[in-house]
C-alpha positions, -999 to +999 in steps of 0.1 A: -709+570-864-730+597-849-714+624-827-721+657-811-695+684-806-696+704-774-677+737-769-667+745-734-646+776-730-622+774-758-621+736-760-641+712-781-651+677-770-668+651-792-693+627-777-698+596-798-735+587-794-743+557-775-747+526-797-733+543-829-699+527-831-683+493-826-646+496-818-626+464-820-592+475-834-568+503-835-580+511-870-614+518-857-602+542-831-579+559-855-608+565-878-627+581-850-598+602-839-593+615-874-629+624-877-630+644-845-597+660-852-612+674-883-636+693-860-606+705-838-617+684-808-591+677-782-612+651-764-636+623-771-663+607-749-672+572-759-698+551-741-685+517-730-710+498-752-690+512-782-662+489-774-661+452-784-661+425-756-625+417-766-616+452-754-627+443-719-605+411-719-570+425-710-554+393-722-562+403-758-541+434-756-566+454-775-574+478-747-537+487-743-532+491-781-563+513-785-556+535-754-519+539-764-531+558-795-545+585-773-512+590-756-493+589-789-516+615-806-521+636-775-558+634-775-579+627-744-605+600-740-632+595-715-650+561-715-684+564-699-702+535-684-707+512-655-675+493-648-686+474-618-687+442-638-649+445-643-642+433-609-609+416-615-577+430-599-561+436-633-590+458-645-593+476-612-556+484-614-559+493-651-587+517-644-571+533-614-538+539-633-557+553-663-577+577-641-545+590-625-532+601-659-546+627-683-550+607-716-577+581-707-603+581-679-630+557-670-660+576-657-697+570-648-713+599-665-711+623-695-712+653-672-682+639-652-664+631-685-668+667-696-655+680-664-625+658-664-617+665-701-619+703-695-591+702-668 
């Protein structure tokens, strides 16, 4: 896993470099959370290509399990990518509800992710 740490004001955000991880389980995300916690980061930016295809199939439950960890551990996540291919009603609802909260957001750019994570 390759990451960069950005300090904005008094907060630190870790950006996991595009193509440097493959997240397919809660164990994978907990490893990442532990690593960035070591650097006192309160937020993580992960590019959508870092998640397995199963993550994007809501029937597997993997997305819910992984994203629940961010709520449980009070860490924020921004998933950056193009989500237009997730055109089903369930995914549109899932993204809309996630973006209403503070724990997990689905965003189109790293700049937008930094802005949201700094709020």
